[in-house]
C-alpha positions as CSV (number, residue, x, y, z in Angstrom):
1,M,-23.0,27.2,29.1
2,S,-24.0,31.2,28.5
3,P,-23.5,32.1,24.9
4,K,-20.8,34.8,25.5
5,I,-18.6,32.6,27.4
6,E,-18.7,30.2,24.8
7,Q,-17.9,32.9,22.3
8,Y,-14.7,33.5,24.6
9,I,-14.0,30.2,25.2
10,S,-13.9,30.0,21.2
11,E,-11.6,32.7,20.6
12,A,-9.3,31.3,23.4
13,I,-9.1,27.8,21.7
14,K,-7.4,29.7,18.6
15,S,-4.5,31.0,20.7
16,F,-3.4,27.6,21.2
17,D,-0.6,28.1,19.2
18,T,0.4,31.0,21.2
19,I,1.5,28.7,23.8
20,S,5.4,27.5,23.8
21,E,6.3,24.1,23.5
22,E,8.4,24.1,26.7
23,R,4.7,25.3,28.1
24,K,2.7,23.0,26.5
25,N,4.7,20.1,28.0
26,V,4.3,21.4,31.5
27,L,0.3,21.9,31.1
28,K,0.6,18.3,29.5
29,K,1.2,17.0,33.0
30,I,-2.1,18.1,34.3
31,S,-3.9,16.7,31.8
32,A,-1.9,13.6,32.6
33,Y,-3.2,13.4,35.9
34,V,-6.9,13.9,34.9
35,Q,-6.7,11.6,32.2
36,Q,-5.3,9.0,34.8
37,K,-8.5,9.8,37.0
38,V,-11.0,9.4,33.7
39,H,-9.2,6.1,33.0
40,E,-9.8,5.1,37.0
41,K,-13.3,6.7,36.8
42,Q,-12.6,8.5,39.9
43,T,-12.6,12.3,40.6
44,A,-10.0,14.5,39.7
45,E,-9.0,17.3,41.8
46,L,-7.0,20.7,40.9
47,I,-6.2,22.8,43.6
48,Y,-4.4,26.1,42.0
49,I,-2.3,27.8,44.7
50,C,-1.1,31.4,44.7
51,T,0.3,33.6,47.7
52,H,-2.9,34.9,48.4
53,N,-5.2,33.5,47.0
54,S,-7.1,36.5,45.3
55,R,-6.6,36.9,41.7
56,R,-4.5,34.0,39.9
57,S,-5.4,30.9,41.8
58,H,-9.0,32.1,41.2
59,F,-9.0,32.4,37.7
60,G,-7.5,29.1,37.9
61,Q,-10.0,27.6,39.5
62,I,-12.7,28.9,37.7
63,W,-11.3,28.3,34.2
64,A,-10.2,25.0,35.0
65,K,-14.2,24.3,35.8
66,V,-15.2,25.6,32.7
67,A,-13.0,24.0,30.4
68,A,-13.9,20.2,32.3
69,T,-17.5,21.5,31.4
70,Y,-16.7,22.4,28.0
71,Y,-14.8,19.5,26.8
72,G,-17.5,17.2,28.8
73,F,-15.6,15.8,32.0
74,D,-18.2,16.1,34.8
75,N,-15.8,14.2,37.3
76,V,-13.7,17.1,37.8
77,E,-13.5,19.4,40.8
78,T,-11.7,22.5,41.2
79,Y,-10.4,24.6,44.0
80,S,-8.2,27.2,44.8
81,G,-5.7,28.4,48.2
82,G,-2.9,30.7,49.0
83,T,-0.4,30.5,51.5
84,E,-2.5,32.6,53.4
85,A,-6.0,34.2,53.3
86,T,-6.7,37.6,52.2
87,A,-9.9,38.2,49.8
88,F,-11.0,37.4,46.2
89,N,-9.8,40.7,44.5
90,P,-12.4,42.8,43.5
91,N,-10.5,44.0,40.1
92,A,-10.1,40.1,39.3
93,I,-14.2,39.7,40.2
94,K,-14.6,42.9,37.9
95,A,-12.7,40.7,35.0
96,I,-14.6,37.9,35.1
97,E,-18.2,39.8,35.4
98,T,-16.8,41.7,31.9
99,I,-16.4,38.3,30.7
100,G,-19.6,37.3,31.2
101,F,-19.6,35.5,34.4
102,N,-22.4,36.0,36.7
103,V,-21.2,36.7,40.5
104,T,-23.0,37.1,43.6
105,N,-21.8,38.0,47.0
106,E,-23.0,35.5,49.2
107,D,-22.3,36.6,52.6
108,G,-20.7,40.4,52.6
109,K,-18.0,39.5,54.6
110,P,-14.7,40.9,54.2
111,N,-13.7,37.9,53.1
112,A,-16.6,36.9,51.6
113,I,-18.0,33.6,49.6
114,Y,-19.0,34.2,46.1
115,S,-20.6,32.2,43.7
116,V,-20.0,32.4,40.2
117,Q,-21.8,31.1,37.5
118,F,-21.2,30.3,34.0
119,G,-24.6,28.6,33.1
120,D,-27.8,27.2,34.5
121,S,-27.8,26.7,38.1
122,K,-25.6,23.6,38.1
123,T,-22.8,25.6,36.8
124,V,-22.0,27.5,40.1
125,I,-18.4,27.9,41.5
126,K,-17.8,28.9,45.2
127,C,-15.0,30.9,45.4
128,F,-13.2,32.5,48.8
129,S,-9.9,33.6,50.0
130,K,-8.3,30.6,51.8
131,K,-5.1,28.6,53.0
132,Y,-4.2,25.7,50.2
133,D,-4.7,23.3,53.3
134,D,-8.5,24.5,54.5
135,K,-11.1,22.1,55.3
136,A,-13.1,23.2,52.5
137,N,-9.8,21.6,49.6
138,P,-9.5,18.1,49.4
139,K,-6.6,16.5,51.6
140,Q,-5.6,13.4,49.4
141,G,-4.7,12.8,45.5
142,F,-5.2,16.0,44.4
143,C,-3.3,18.1,41.9
144,A,-1.6,21.3,43.2
145,V,-1.0,23.9,40.2
146,M,1.4,26.3,41.0
147,T,0.3,29.9,39.6
148,C,2.9,32.0,41.5
149,T,6.7,32.2,41.9
150,E,5.8,32.9,45.4
151,A,3.9,30.2,46.4
152,D,6.2,28.0,44.7
153,G,9.0,28.8,46.6
154,A,7.2,28.7,49.9
155,C,5.4,25.7,49.4
156,P,8.0,22.9,48.0
157,Y,6.1,20.4,49.3
158,I,2.4,19.9,49.6
159,E,1.0,17.5,51.5
160,G,-1.3,15.0,50.0
161,A,-0.6,16.4,46.6
162,A,-0.6,13.3,43.7
163,V,1.1,16.0,41.7
164,R,2.6,19.1,42.0
165,I,2.9,21.4,38.8
166,S,4.5,24.7,38.7
167,T,3.0,27.1,36.0
168,P,3.4,30.6,37.1
169,Y,1.7,33.9,35.9
170,N,2.7,37.4,36.0
171,D,0.5,39.1,39.1
172,P,-1.8,41.4,37.3
173,K,-1.7,43.2,41.0
174,A,1.3,45.1,39.5
175,F,-1.0,47.2,37.7
176,D,-3.6,48.2,40.0
177,G,-4.1,51.8,40.4
178,T,-3.2,52.5,36.9
179,T,-4.8,53.0,33.7
180,Q,-3.7,49.3,32.6
181,Q,-5.7,48.1,35.5
182,D,-8.5,46.4,33.8
183,A,-6.8,45.6,30.6
184,M,-3.9,43.4,32.3
185,Y,-6.6,41.7,34.8
186,L,-8.5,40.5,31.5
187,E,-5.2,39.7,29.6
188,R,-4.0,37.3,32.6
189,S,-7.3,35.5,32.9
190,K,-7.5,35.0,29.1
191,Q,-3.9,33.5,29.6
192,I,-5.1,31.2,32.2
193,A,-8.3,30.5,30.1
194,T,-6.2,29.6,27.0
195,E,-4.1,27.3,29.2
196,C,-7.1,25.5,31.0
197,L,-8.4,24.7,27.5
198,Y,-5.6,23.2,26.3
199,V,-5.1,21.0,29.4
200,F,-8.7,19.6,28.9
201,S,-8.0,19.3,25.1
202,Q,-5.5,16.5,25.5
203,I,-7.8,14.7,27.4
204,K,-9.0,11.4,25.5
205,K,-12.9,10.3,27.3
206,S,-13.1,6.6,28.5
């Protein structure tokens, strides 16, 4: 893992006490899902879902994988999806690049596939916008994490999900084109990073 991202993680961990007890109780439901998979020696699969699969769900996919890696859980795969496909938003990409991720556009298409790297060649996350039931995502036994209220309301039932958990985040899209744009994308990434790290900090190795 790159030193810059490790430093970012160290700072985020110091913010665990800013998470409310109510929110921690919700996040621990994700921890419980992963803990069960660890106990059963199975792969834990997490799909982060928002409406357009362009901002918050990608932050969730990325930070959950980073958090799993940081805490030493190798059998964790993370995904993202939406109620519709658009594209990985360039402001969200800019935010993670600012934090220290290496992002590569793989094909140059309007809805491009991006390789997001946070360490050596083994630590690559593939990100692109898609519906949550896309063939690239798991079909059974996964944990669905709803990252926005719109997707939460639009998808009261996620077929194949073992667990469905709602952790809505405010959409940084509201600040697009304003002087606060970059700061709000970084703030949302930091919040999601902190909560993903908290989730994996609660899991015991078998």
